[in-house]
Biopython code that builds the backbone (N, CA, C, O; Angstrom):
import numpy as np
from Bio.PDB.StructureBuilder import StructureBuilder

atoms = [
    (1, "MET", "N", (-17.228, -1.090, 9.549)),
    (1, "MET", "CA", (-17.287, -1.201, 8.095)),
    (1, "MET", "C", (-15.926, -0.825, 7.516)),
    (1, "MET", "O", (-15.351, 0.189, 7.911)),
    (2, "PRO", "N", (-15.407, -1.614, 6.598)),
    (2, "PRO", "CA", (-14.089, -1.316, 6.044)),
    (2, "PRO", "C", (-14.130, -0.117, 5.101)),
    (2, "PRO", "O", (-15.148, 0.156, 4.466)),
    (3, "ASP", "N", (-13.020, 0.582, 5.023)),
    (3, "ASP", "CA", (-12.861, 1.648, 4.047)),
    (3, "ASP", "C", (-12.348, 1.025, 2.760)),
    (3, "ASP", "O", (-11.660, 0.005, 2.793)),
    (4, "SER", "N", (-12.681, 1.633, 1.626)),
    (4, "SER", "CA", (-12.236, 1.115, 0.340)),
    (4, "SER", "C", (-11.929, 2.253, -0.617)),
    (4, "SER", "O", (-12.498, 3.341, -0.526)),
    (5, "VAL", "N", (-11.018, 1.975, -1.535)),
    (5, "VAL", "CA", (-10.671, 2.892, -2.616)),
    (5, "VAL", "C", (-10.419, 2.057, -3.862)),
    (5, "VAL", "O", (-10.207, 0.847, -3.781)),
    (6, "PHE", "N", (-10.444, 2.711, -5.009)),
    (6, "PHE", "CA", (-10.115, 2.020, -6.249)),
    (6, "PHE", "C", (-8.622, 2.136, -6.521)),
    (6, "PHE", "O", (-8.038, 3.211, -6.387)),
    (7, "SER", "N", (-8.015, 1.029, -6.902)),
    (7, "SER", "CA", (-6.599, 1.016, -7.280)),
    (7, "SER", "C", (-6.466, 1.620, -8.679)),
    (7, "SER", "O", (-7.473, 1.840, -9.352)),
    (8, "PRO", "N", (-5.240, 1.891, -9.123)),
    (8, "PRO", "CA", (-5.044, 2.384, -10.490)),
    (8, "PRO", "C", (-5.507, 1.388, -11.554)),
    (8, "PRO", "O", (-5.673, 1.755, -12.717)),
    (9, "PHE", "N", (-5.716, 0.131, -11.160)),
    (9, "PHE", "CA", (-6.169, -0.901, -12.086)),
    (9, "PHE", "C", (-7.689, -1.046, -12.088)),
    (9, "PHE", "O", (-8.227, -1.932, -12.752)),
    (10, "GLY", "N", (-8.387, -0.174, -11.341)),
    (10, "GLY", "CA", (-9.844, -0.183, -11.320)),
    (10, "GLY", "C", (-10.468, -1.196, -10.383)),
    (10, "GLY", "O", (-11.666, -1.461, -10.481)),
    (11, "VAL", "N", (-9.695, -1.767, -9.479)),
    (11, "VAL", "CA", (-10.191, -2.767, -8.533)),
    (11, "VAL", "C", (-10.460, -2.094, -7.191)),
    (11, "VAL", "O", (-9.640, -1.309, -6.714)),
    (12, "LEU", "N", (-11.598, -2.397, -6.584)),
    (12, "LEU", "CA", (-11.928, -1.870, -5.265)),
    (12, "LEU", "C", (-11.083, -2.596, -4.219)),
    (12, "LEU", "O", (-11.128, -3.822, -4.114)),
    (13, "VAL", "N", (-10.308, -1.824, -3.443)),
    (13, "VAL", "CA", (-9.376, -2.379, -2.455)),
    (13, "VAL", "C", (-9.852, -1.970, -1.070)),
    (13, "VAL", "O", (-10.057, -0.786, -0.804)),
    (14, "ARG", "N", (-10.031, -2.960, -0.177)),
    (14, "ARG", "CA", (-10.557, -2.747, 1.174)),
    (14, "ARG", "C", (-9.441, -2.655, 2.205)),
    (14, "ARG", "O", (-8.400, -3.299, 2.081)),
    (15, "LEU", "N", (-9.685, -1.841, 3.220)),
    (15, "LEU", "CA", (-8.841, -1.829, 4.420)),
    (15, "LEU", "C", (-9.763, -2.147, 5.586)),
    (15, "LEU", "O", (-10.535, -1.294, 6.024)),
    (16, "THR", "N", (-9.685, -3.372, 6.086)),
    (16, "THR", "CA", (-10.551, -3.793, 7.184)),
    (16, "THR", "C", (-9.993, -3.300, 8.514)),
    (16, "THR", "O", (-8.817, -2.953, 8.619)),
    (17, "ASP", "N", (-10.845, -3.276, 9.518)),
    (17, "ASP", "CA", (-10.403, -2.891, 10.858)),
    (17, "ASP", "C", (-9.329, -3.847, 11.372)),
    (17, "ASP", "O", (-8.395, -3.419, 12.050)),
    (18, "GLU", "N", (-9.451, -5.126, 11.060)),
    (18, "GLU", "CA", (-8.462, -6.115, 11.512)),
    (18, "GLU", "C", (-7.090, -5.834, 10.899)),
    (18, "GLU", "O", (-6.077, -5.894, 11.595)),
    (19, "ARG", "N", (-7.053, -5.530, 9.605)),
    (19, "ARG", "CA", (-5.781, -5.231, 8.940)),
    (19, "ARG", "C", (-5.214, -3.908, 9.444)),
    (19, "ARG", "O", (-4.001, -3.774, 9.605)),
    (20, "TRP", "N", (-6.092, -2.920, 9.695)),
    (20, "TRP", "CA", (-5.612, -1.646, 10.219)),
    (20, "TRP", "C", (-4.982, -1.851, 11.596)),
    (20, "TRP", "O", (-3.940, -1.267, 11.894)),
    (21, "GLN", "N", (-5.597, -2.665, 12.424)),
    (21, "GLN", "CA", (-5.034, -2.943, 13.748)),
    (21, "GLN", "C", (-3.665, -3.611, 13.611)),
    (21, "GLN", "O", (-2.739, -3.285, 14.354)),
    (22, "HIS", "N", (-3.536, -4.535, 12.675)),
    (22, "HIS", "CA", (-2.237, -5.174, 12.408)),
    (22, "HIS", "C", (-1.193, -4.118, 12.032)),
    (22, "HIS", "O", (-0.066, -4.149, 12.528)),
    (23, "ILE", "N", (-1.570, -3.192, 11.161)),
    (23, "ILE", "CA", (-0.633, -2.157, 10.718)),
    (23, "ILE", "C", (-0.176, -1.305, 11.893)),
    (23, "ILE", "O", (1.025, -1.105, 12.073)),
    (24, "VAL", "N", (-1.113, -0.797, 12.700)),
    (24, "VAL", "CA", (-0.709, 0.097, 13.796)),
    (24, "VAL", "C", (-0.013, -0.664, 14.924)),
    (24, "VAL", "O", (0.815, -0.086, 15.629)),
    (25, "ASP", "N", (-0.329, -1.937, 15.108)),
    (25, "ASP", "CA", (0.389, -2.730, 16.110)),
    (25, "ASP", "C", (1.862, -2.893, 15.738)),
    (25, "ASP", "O", (2.728, -2.911, 16.612)),
    (26, "ASN", "N", (2.141, -3.011, 14.448)),
    (26, "ASN", "CA", (3.505, -3.253, 13.986)),
    (26, "ASN", "C", (4.233, -2.003, 13.503)),
    (26, "ASN", "O", (5.459, -1.998, 13.392)),
    (27, "HIS", "N", (3.483, -0.951, 13.219)),
    (27, "HIS", "CA", (4.071, 0.286, 12.681)),
    (27, "HIS", "C", (3.343, 1.474, 13.304)),
    (27, "HIS", "O", (2.548, 2.143, 12.643)),
    (28, "GLN", "N", (3.619, 1.724, 14.563)),
    (28, "GLN", "CA", (2.888, 2.742, 15.322)),
    (28, "GLN", "C", (2.986, 4.130, 14.712)),
    (28, "GLN", "O", (2.112, 4.966, 14.940)),
    (29, "GLU", "N", (4.030, 4.388, 13.944)),
    (29, "GLU", "CA", (4.181, 5.695, 13.315)),
    (29, "GLU", "C", (3.080, 5.978, 12.289)),
    (29, "GLU", "O", (2.925, 7.117, 11.849)),
    (30, "LEU", "N", (2.315, 4.951, 11.905)),
    (30, "LEU", "CA", (1.233, 5.117, 10.931)),
    (30, "LEU", "C", (-0.138, 5.284, 11.574)),
    (30, "LEU", "O", (-1.128, 5.421, 10.856)),
    (31, "ARG", "N", (-0.229, 5.276, 12.901)),
    (31, "ARG", "CA", (-1.525, 5.220, 13.589)),
    (31, "ARG", "C", (-2.482, 6.350, 13.215)),
    (31, "ARG", "O", (-3.696, 6.155, 13.265)),
    (32, "ASP", "N", (-1.973, 7.524, 12.843)),
    (32, "ASP", "CA", (-2.846, 8.641, 12.467)),
    (32, "ASP", "C", (-2.944, 8.817, 10.955)),
    (32, "ASP", "O", (-3.409, 9.854, 10.481)),
    (33, "LEU", "N", (-2.515, 7.825, 10.205)),
    (33, "LEU", "CA", (-2.407, 7.969, 8.748)),
    (33, "LEU", "C", (-3.297, 7.006, 7.962)),
    (33, "LEU", "O", (-2.972, 6.653, 6.828)),
    (34, "ARG", "N", (-4.410, 6.581, 8.547)),
    (34, "ARG", "CA", (-5.298, 5.629, 7.851)),
    (34, "ARG", "C", (-5.732, 6.165, 6.482)),
    (34, "ARG", "O", (-5.654, 5.449, 5.484)),
    (35, "ASP", "N", (-6.186, 7.415, 6.433)),
    (35, "ASP", "CA", (-6.619, 7.986, 5.157)),
    (35, "ASP", "C", (-5.459, 8.077, 4.171)),
    (35, "ASP", "O", (-5.642, 7.881, 2.969)),
    (36, "HIS", "N", (-4.278, 8.374, 4.678)),
    (36, "HIS", "CA", (-3.096, 8.465, 3.811)),
    (36, "HIS", "C", (-2.748, 7.090, 3.236)),
    (36, "HIS", "O", (-2.394, 6.981, 2.062)),
    (37, "VAL", "N", (-2.847, 6.053, 4.047)),
    (37, "VAL", "CA", (-2.587, 4.688, 3.567)),
    (37, "VAL", "C", (-3.547, 4.353, 2.424)),
    (37, "VAL", "O", (-3.125, 3.833, 1.392)),
    (38, "LEU", "N", (-4.823, 4.647, 2.603)),
    (38, "LEU", "CA", (-5.794, 4.411, 1.533)),
    (38, "LEU", "C", (-5.477, 5.267, 0.308)),
    (38, "LEU", "O", (-5.614, 4.808, -0.826)),
    (39, "GLY", "N", (-5.054, 6.507, 0.539)),
    (39, "GLY", "CA", (-4.719, 7.402, -0.560)),
    (39, "GLY", "C", (-3.550, 6.916, -1.397)),
    (39, "GLY", "O", (-3.503, 7.162, -2.603)),
    (40, "VAL", "N", (-2.607, 6.229, -0.770)),
    (40, "VAL", "CA", (-1.468, 5.687, -1.518)),
    (40, "VAL", "C", (-1.936, 4.610, -2.493)),
    (40, "VAL", "O", (-1.412, 4.517, -3.603)),
    (41, "VAL", "N", (-2.902, 3.806, -2.099)),
    (41, "VAL", "CA", (-3.445, 2.794, -3.019)),
    (41, "VAL", "C", (-4.195, 3.477, -4.161)),
    (41, "VAL", "O", (-4.084, 3.065, -5.316)),
    (42, "GLU", "N", (-4.950, 4.509, -3.839)),
    (42, "GLU", "CA", (-5.768, 5.192, -4.845)),
    (42, "GLU", "C", (-4.926, 6.047, -5.796)),
    (42, "GLU", "O", (-5.212, 6.110, -6.992)),
    (43, "HIS", "N", (-3.896, 6.700, -5.268)),
    (43, "HIS", "CA", (-3.076, 7.620, -6.068)),
    (43, "HIS", "C", (-1.586, 7.393, -5.812)),
    (43, "HIS", "O", (-0.909, 8.292, -5.313)),
    (44, "PRO", "N", (-1.065, 6.216, -6.142)),
    (44, "PRO", "CA", (0.361, 5.956, -5.892)),
    (44, "PRO", "C", (1.233, 6.688, -6.903)),
    (44, "PRO", "O", (0.783, 7.063, -7.985)),
    (45, "GLU", "N", (2.485, 6.881, -6.523)),
    (45, "GLU", "CA", (3.451, 7.356, -7.515)),
    (45, "GLU", "C", (3.796, 6.220, -8.463)),
    (45, "GLU", "O", (4.016, 6.430, -9.655)),
    (46, "LYS", "N", (3.839, 5.005, -7.909)),
    (46, "LYS", "CA", (4.030, 3.824, -8.743)),
    (46, "LYS", "C", (3.554, 2.598, -7.988)),
    (46, "LYS", "O", (3.397, 2.615, -6.767)),
    (47, "VAL", "N", (3.329, 1.532, -8.748)),
    (47, "VAL", "CA", (2.976, 0.228, -8.187)),
    (47, "VAL", "C", (3.997, -0.764, -8.728)),
    (47, "VAL", "O", (4.249, -0.829, -9.931)),
    (48, "VAL", "N", (4.580, -1.537, -7.813)),
    (48, "VAL", "CA", (5.563, -2.545, -8.208)),
    (48, "VAL", "C", (5.087, -3.920, -7.748)),
    (48, "VAL", "O", (4.222, -4.042, -6.880)),
    (49, "ALA", "N", (5.670, -4.942, -8.350)),
    (49, "ALA", "CA", (5.300, -6.319, -8.024)),
    (49, "ALA", "C", (5.974, -6.763, -6.735)),
    (49, "ALA", "O", (7.135, -6.443, -6.482)),
    (50, "GLY", "N", (5.228, -7.502, -5.928)),
    (50, "GLY", "CA", (5.796, -8.143, -4.751)),
    (50, "GLY", "C", (6.411, -9.475, -5.140)),
    (50, "GLY", "O", (6.475, -9.820, -6.320)),
    (51, "ARG", "N", (6.856, -10.209, -4.156)),
    (51, "ARG", "CA", (7.521, -11.489, -4.428)),
    (51, "ARG", "C", (6.547, -12.657, -4.524)),
    (51, "ARG", "O", (6.893, -13.702, -5.074)),
    (52, "ALA", "N", (5.333, -12.495, -3.996)),
    (52, "ALA", "CA", (4.391, -13.616, -3.947)),
    (52, "ALA", "C", (3.008, -13.217, -4.469)),
    (52, "ALA", "O", (1.989, -13.655, -3.935)),
    (53, "GLY", "N", (2.979, -12.386, -5.509)),
    (53, "GLY", "CA", (1.715, -12.015, -6.117)),
    (53, "GLY", "C", (1.074, -10.760, -5.559)),
    (53, "GLY", "O", (0.071, -10.288, -6.095)),
    (54, "GLU", "N", (1.632, -10.217, -4.500)),
    (54, "GLU", "CA", (1.072, -8.988, -3.947)),
    (54, "GLU", "C", (1.559, -7.786, -4.751)),
    (54, "GLU", "O", (2.515, -7.885, -5.522)),
    (55, "LEU", "N", (0.896, -6.666, -4.562)),
    (55, "LEU", "CA", (1.247, -5.407, -5.203)),
    (55, "LEU", "C", (1.722, -4.441, -4.133)),
    (55, "LEU", "O", (1.225, -4.465, -3.007)),
    (56, "LEU", "N", (2.682, -3.591, -4.477)),
    (56, "LEU", "CA", (3.186, -2.585, -3.546)),
    (56, "LEU", "C", (2.911, -1.213, -4.142)),
    (56, "LEU", "O", (3.521, -0.827, -5.139)),
    (57, "ALA", "N", (1.989, -0.480, -3.527)),
    (57, "ALA", "CA", (1.714, 0.898, -3.920)),
    (57, "ALA", "C", (2.676, 1.785, -3.137)),
    (57, "ALA", "O", (2.820, 1.638, -1.924)),
    (58, "ILE", "N", (3.330, 2.702, -3.838)),
    (58, "ILE", "CA", (4.413, 3.479, -3.233)),
    (58, "ILE", "C", (4.181, 4.964, -3.457)),
    (58, "ILE", "O", (3.770, 5.395, -4.534)),
    (59, "GLN", "N", (4.454, 5.732, -2.414)),
    (59, "GLN", "CA", (4.366, 7.187, -2.505)),
    (59, "GLN", "C", (5.417, 7.789, -1.577)),
    (59, "GLN", "O", (5.590, 7.335, -0.446)),
    (60, "GLU", "N", (6.116, 8.813, -2.064)),
    (60, "GLU", "CA", (7.096, 9.483, -1.213)),
    (60, "GLU", "C", (6.366, 10.149, -0.063)),
    (60, "GLU", "O", (5.324, 10.776, -0.254)),
    (61, "SER", "N", (6.921, 10.010, 1.138)),
    (61, "SER", "CA", (6.261, 10.502, 2.345)),
    (61, "SER", "C", (7.113, 11.531, 3.074)),
    (61, "SER", "O", (6.791, 11.923, 4.196)),
    (62, "GLY", "N", (8.171, 11.959, 2.460)),
    (62, "GLY", "CA", (9.096, 12.916, 3.044)),
    (62, "GLY", "C", (10.448, 12.704, 2.402)),
    (62, "GLY", "O", (10.634, 11.741, 1.658)),
    (63, "PRO", "N", (11.396, 13.583, 2.676)),
    (63, "PRO", "CA", (12.712, 13.435, 2.057)),
    (63, "PRO", "C", (13.339, 12.070, 2.372)),
    (63, "PRO", "O", (13.655, 11.763, 3.522)),
    (64, "GLY", "N", (13.508, 11.271, 1.330)),
    (64, "GLY", "CA", (14.147, 9.973, 1.498)),
    (64, "GLY", "C", (13.294, 8.907, 2.157)),
    (64, "GLY", "O", (13.798, 7.825, 2.458)),
    (65, "MET", "N", (12.014, 9.177, 2.393)),
    (65, "MET", "CA", (11.112, 8.200, 3.026)),
    (65, "MET", "C", (9.965, 7.875, 2.072)),
    (65, "MET", "O", (9.451, 8.741, 1.365)),
    (66, "TRP", "N", (9.587, 6.612, 2.077)),
    (66, "TRP", "CA", (8.516, 6.129, 1.209)),
    (66, "TRP", "C", (7.485, 5.382, 2.039)),
    (66, "TRP", "O", (7.837, 4.592, 2.915)),
    (67, "LEU", "N", (6.210, 5.636, 1.760)),
    (67, "LEU", "CA", (5.134, 4.853, 2.361)),
    (67, "LEU", "C", (4.779, 3.761, 1.364)),
    (67, "LEU", "O", (4.439, 4.040, 0.215)),
    (68, "VAL", "N", (4.860, 2.525, 1.812)),
    (68, "VAL", "CA", (4.577, 1.359, 0.975)),
    (68, "VAL", "C", (3.331, 0.682, 1.529)),
    (68, "VAL", "O", (3.269, 0.353, 2.714)),
    (69, "VAL", "N", (2.337, 0.474, 0.664)),
    (69, "VAL", "CA", (1.121, -0.236, 1.049)),
    (69, "VAL", "C", (1.081, -1.530, 0.243)),
    (69, "VAL", "O", (1.052, -1.511, -0.988)),
    (70, "VAL", "N", (1.080, -2.639, 0.950)),
    (70, "VAL", "CA", (1.086, -3.962, 0.329)),
    (70, "VAL", "C", (-0.360, -4.442, 0.246)),
    (70, "VAL", "O", (-1.075, -4.465, 1.248)),
    (71, "TYR", "N", (-0.784, -4.825, -0.957)),
    (71, "TYR", "CA", (-2.166, -5.287, -1.123)),
    (71, "TYR", "C", (-2.238, -6.343, -2.213)),
    (71, "TYR", "O", (-1.285, -6.552, -2.963)),
    (72, "ARG", "N", (-3.386, -7.002, -2.284)),
    (72, "ARG", "CA", (-3.643, -8.023, -3.311)),
    (72, "ARG", "C", (-4.911, -7.669, -4.069)),
    (72, "ARG", "O", (-5.832, -7.045, -3.543)),
    (73, "GLU", "N", (-4.920, -8.092, -5.323)),
    (73, "GLU", "CA", (-6.112, -8.031, -6.158)),
    (73, "GLU", "C", (-6.361, -9.441, -6.671)),
    (73, "GLU", "O", (-5.528, -10.008, -7.377)),
    (74, "LEU", "N", (-7.519, -10.007, -6.310)),
    (74, "LEU", "CA", (-7.877, -11.361, -6.731)),
    (74, "LEU", "C", (-9.294, -11.359, -7.281)),
    (74, "LEU", "O", (-10.243, -11.026, -6.570)),
    (75, "ASP", "N", (-9.434, -11.728, -8.536)),
    (75, "ASP", "CA", (-10.760, -11.853, -9.155)),
    (75, "ASP", "C", (-11.616, -10.608, -8.944)),
    (75, "ASP", "O", (-12.790, -10.713, -8.587)),
    (76, "GLY", "N", (-11.034, -9.435, -9.165)),
    (76, "GLY", "CA", (-11.789, -8.193, -9.057)),
    (76, "GLY", "C", (-12.021, -7.706, -7.650)),
    (76, "GLY", "O", (-12.752, -6.736, -7.450)),
    (77, "ASP", "N", (-11.419, -8.349, -6.667)),
    (77, "ASP", "CA", (-11.548, -7.960, -5.261)),
    (77, "ASP", "C", (-10.158, -7.634, -4.738)),
    (77, "ASP", "O", (-9.198, -8.347, -5.030)),
    (78, "GLY", "N", (-10.047, -6.559, -3.966)),
    (78, "GLY", "CA", (-8.743, -6.186, -3.442)),
    (78, "GLY", "C", (-8.774, -5.966, -1.945)),
    (78, "GLY", "O", (-9.805, -5.598, -1.381)),
    (79, "PHE", "N", (-7.631, -6.193, -1.300)),
    (79, "PHE", "CA", (-7.546, -5.974, 0.141)),
    (79, "PHE", "C", (-6.117, -5.618, 0.524)),
    (79, "PHE", "O", (-5.155, -6.143, -0.038)),
    (80, "ILE", "N", (-5.999, -4.718, 1.488)),
    (80, "ILE", "CA", (-4.702, -4.297, 1.989)),
    (80, "ILE", "C", (-4.204, -5.330, 2.989)),
    (80, "ILE", "O", (-4.959, -5.808, 3.836)),
    (81, "ILE", "N", (-2.929, -5.667, 2.879)),
    (81, "ILE", "CA", (-2.294, -6.628, 3.774)),
    (81, "ILE", "C", (-1.562, -5.907, 4.895)),
    (81, "ILE", "O", (-1.757, -6.213, 6.072)),
    (82, "THR", "N", (-0.715, -4.946, 4.526)),
    (82, "THR", "CA", (0.047, -4.190, 5.517)),
    (82, "THR", "C", (0.546, -2.906, 4.879)),
    (82, "THR", "O", (0.355, -2.679, 3.684)),
    (83, "ALA", "N", (1.184, -2.072, 5.681)),
    (83, "ALA", "CA", (1.793, -0.829, 5.203)),
    (83, "ALA", "C", (2.973, -0.511, 6.106)),
    (83, "ALA", "O", (2.993, -0.883, 7.279)),
    (84, "PHE", "N", (3.950, 0.178, 5.543)),
    (84, "PHE", "CA", (5.130, 0.540, 6.331)),
    (84, "PHE", "C", (5.870, 1.689, 5.661)),
    (84, "PHE", "O", (5.702, 1.941, 4.468)),
    (85, "LEU", "N", (6.690, 2.380, 6.442)),
    (85, "LEU", "CA", (7.594, 3.402, 5.929)),
    (85, "LEU", "C", (8.964, 2.780, 5.715)),
    (85, "LEU", "O", (9.393, 1.917, 6.480)),
    (86, "THR", "N", (9.645, 3.225, 4.669)),
    (86, "THR", "CA", (10.999, 2.736, 4.414)),
    (86, "THR", "C", (11.843, 3.843, 3.801)),
    (86, "THR", "O", (11.327, 4.767, 3.173)),
    (87, "ASN", "N", (13.141, 3.729, 3.997)),
    (87, "ASN", "CA", (14.078, 4.625, 3.320)),
    (87, "ASN", "C", (14.904, 3.846, 2.292)),
    (87, "ASN", "O", (15.904, 4.350, 1.782)),
    (88, "ARG", "N", (14.486, 2.635, 1.998)),
    (88, "ARG", "CA", (15.221, 1.745, 1.086)),
    (88, "ARG", "C", (14.669, 1.835, -0.336)),
    (88, "ARG", "O", (14.150, 0.856, -0.872)),
    (89, "ALA", "N", (14.787, 3.011, -0.939)),
    (89, "ALA", "CA", (14.271, 3.225, -2.288)),
    (89, "ALA", "C", (14.946, 2.308, -3.301)),
    (89, "ALA", "O", (14.306, 1.872, -4.258)),
    (90, "GLN", "N", (16.222, 2.011, -3.106)),
    (90, "GLN", "CA", (16.932, 1.151, -4.059)),
    (90, "GLN", "C", (16.315, -0.239, -4.129)),
    (90, "GLN", "O", (16.234, -0.824, -5.209)),
    (91, "ALA", "N", (15.884, -0.769, -3.009)),
    (91, "ALA", "CA", (15.248, -2.091, -3.002)),
    (91, "ALA", "C", (13.927, -2.056, -3.763)),
    (91, "ALA", "O", (13.586, -3.013, -4.459)),
    (92, "LEU", "N", (13.187, -0.964, -3.638)),
    (92, "LEU", "CA", (11.917, -0.838, -4.351)),
    (92, "LEU", "C", (12.144, -0.684, -5.851)),
    (92, "LEU", "O", (11.372, -1.205, -6.656)),
    (93, "GLU", "N", (13.198, 0.027, -6.225)),
    (93, "GLU", "CA", (13.487, 0.268, -7.638)),
    (93, "GLU", "C", (13.887, -1.009, -8.371)),
    (93, "GLU", "O", (13.792, -1.063, -9.597)),
    (94, "LYS", "N", (14.327, -2.022, -7.659)),
    (94, "LYS", "CA", (14.728, -3.290, -8.280)),
    (94, "LYS", "C", (13.528, -4.141, -8.680)),
    (94, "LYS", "O", (13.665, -5.079, -9.466)),
    (95, "ARG", "N", (12.365, -3.820, -8.149)),
    (95, "ARG", "CA", (11.166, -4.615, -8.434)),
    (95, "ARG", "C", (10.551, -4.208, -9.775)),
    (95, "ARG", "O", (10.755, -3.095, -10.260)),
    (96, "GLN", "N", (9.800, -5.133, -10.355)),
    (96, "GLN", "CA", (9.131, -4.862, -11.630)),
    (96, "GLN", "C", (8.051, -3.808, -11.432)),
    (96, "GLN", "O", (7.152, -3.974, -10.608)),
    (97, "GLN", "N", (8.147, -2.724, -12.193)),
    (97, "GLN", "CA", (7.141, -1.669, -12.098)),
    (97, "GLN", "C", (5.937, -2.057, -12.948)),
    (97, "GLN", "O", (6.079, -2.386, -14.126)),
    (98, "LEU", "N", (4.742, -2.016, -12.341)),
    (98, "LEU", "CA", (3.503, -2.402, -13.015)),
    (98, "LEU", "C", (2.655, -1.205, -13.414)),
    (98, "LEU", "O", (1.851, -1.279, -14.343)),
    (99, "TRP", "N", (2.844, -0.100, -12.698)),
    (99, "TRP", "CA", (2.086, 1.125, -12.988)),
    (99, "TRP", "C", (2.899, 2.312, -12.544)),
    (99, "TRP", "O", (3.535, 2.167, -11.499)),
    (100, "PRO", "N", (2.978, 3.446, -13.164)),
    (100, "PRO", "CA", (2.360, 3.698, -14.465)),
    (100, "PRO", "C", (3.126, 3.033, -15.573)),
    (100, "PRO", "O", (2.745, 3.142, -16.738)),
]
sb = StructureBuilder()
sb.init_structure("model")
sb.init_model(0)
sb.init_chain("A")
sb.init_seg("    ")
for serial, (resi, resn, name, xyz) in enumerate(atoms, 1):
    if name == "N":
        sb.init_residue(resn, " ", resi, " ")
    sb.init_atom(name, np.array(xyz, "f"), 0.0, 1.0, " ", f" {name:<3s}", serial, name[0])
structure = sb.get_structure()
């Protein structure tokens, strides 16, 4: 059964087992952070626009490191696509901020 949380926009966002497997296959450093990934969607520091309609929920994860969770909201339904750590805060700051 997938885990879900509400985004800051009030949409229920799912993390399926298939998407979680994709995340840990490509970003092994996140393998013990499933709850944290969901928490970033539920309580991000900010949400910025992606390049193709996706949303990026962002939360600082340590000095100079950010956890980014990429997800979509379509017709009141949400789902996580992927998640990753980055130290490229400048690239994130260039995107349109949608929340808060």
